[in-house]
Residue, then its C-alpha position, 0 to 999 in steps of 0.5 A: m633362882r640361878k644362885l639357888l639352883t647352882y648351890l643345890g646342883a653343886r651340893y647334892f646333884p654334881n653331875l647335873a652342873v651341865m643341865e644348870r647351865n643349860f637351863s641358866t642359858l635359856a632362862c637367863d641369858l637368852g631371856q626366856w624367863r624375862s619374856v615368859k613373865a612379861k608376855m612379850a618377845v624380849d631379850a635378856n635385857g627387855a629389847e624387843l624381839p620377834w616371836y622367832t625361835y632363838p636360832a633364827i634370831e641370832y641368824l638374822t642378827s648376824f646380818d647387816f640390814r641397814d640398806c635393806d627394806v622390810f615388809e611384814f605380814g603381821s606386826g609387834n615387837s618384830s616391827l620394832f626389832w626390824s626397824e633398829r636394823a633395817r632402812s625401813v620396815f612396812s607392816v600389815e595388821d588385821n586386828l585393829e586393837w593390835h594395830e593400834a597398840v604397836n602404832r604408839k610404839k612405831r619409830k620414823n622408819q616405820t609404816l603400819i597398815h591396817r586391813k581387816d579383809e583377806s583381800g586388802y591384807v594380801n594385797s598390802l604389799a602389792e600397793q607399796d609398788r615396789s620390791f622388798e629385801i626381806i618379807v616376813i610372813d607370820g600373820k594371817w593367810r599365810m599361803q596367799c601371802a606366800e604367793m604375793a611375796i614371791r612377786h615382790l621379793k629382790d634377787g638376793g632377798m629373804i623370805v622369813l615364815d614362822n611356825s614353818d612346821r604346822t601344816i598349813e606353813k609346810k604347804c608354804g615352804e613347799f610352794l616357795r621351794e618350788q619357786g626355786l627358793v632355798q629353805i634353811d629351817f631354825s628349830g628350838f626354843g623362842p621367847i614366851n613359849g614352853y615348846c620348840w617350834s620351827t622358823s624358816i628362811f627362804i632365800k632367793t639366790p644369788f643371795l646377795l645379803q650374804r656379803n654382810f653376814a658376820g658369822p655365828a656367835p651363839i649366846g651361851g656358847l664357849k668364848n674364843 
């Protein structure tokens, strides 16, 4: 498909070369076409990705999380993504069938928790009796999870809130900002979906993780 579009564009629509390159970046370089076919969040090489927007993923991959601990409300390929980068990953899931599917792929530094009811799900974070550098809100009962997350986030940590452009998640964002966190929005395309959405990152200043930030290196960007 890539070669065909390049040929047709050059021969019949020379002014569309830029659009062909843009399509190629999204479909091939970022791996969206592969993720659509697999119905799973993966990159161009088939490695697991979180189901966040590509701009958010690129931002997160710029950090060194090796000395950080992650707690996720919701689990999946994001759990594997974080396990490759962080010291430990704790994930809670309400759907037993999905929990078992994720559990079959888990790595040594992962802990998977199944809680089907709201109270158990939300309080699974408090059960760890510790604070975390990264807390991800990407599952059920998101406002209640945001209220719990703020109590267990380390100074200098971050909260990742997916689908932050939706009504409920906007309320979560408003709550987190009221707690003094700084909101950074990453909107655009991501794996699988045929539309744009937003993933937001909330930082609790002072932002200690900034010491490990490598700077931007966009996929499909100009190489200097």
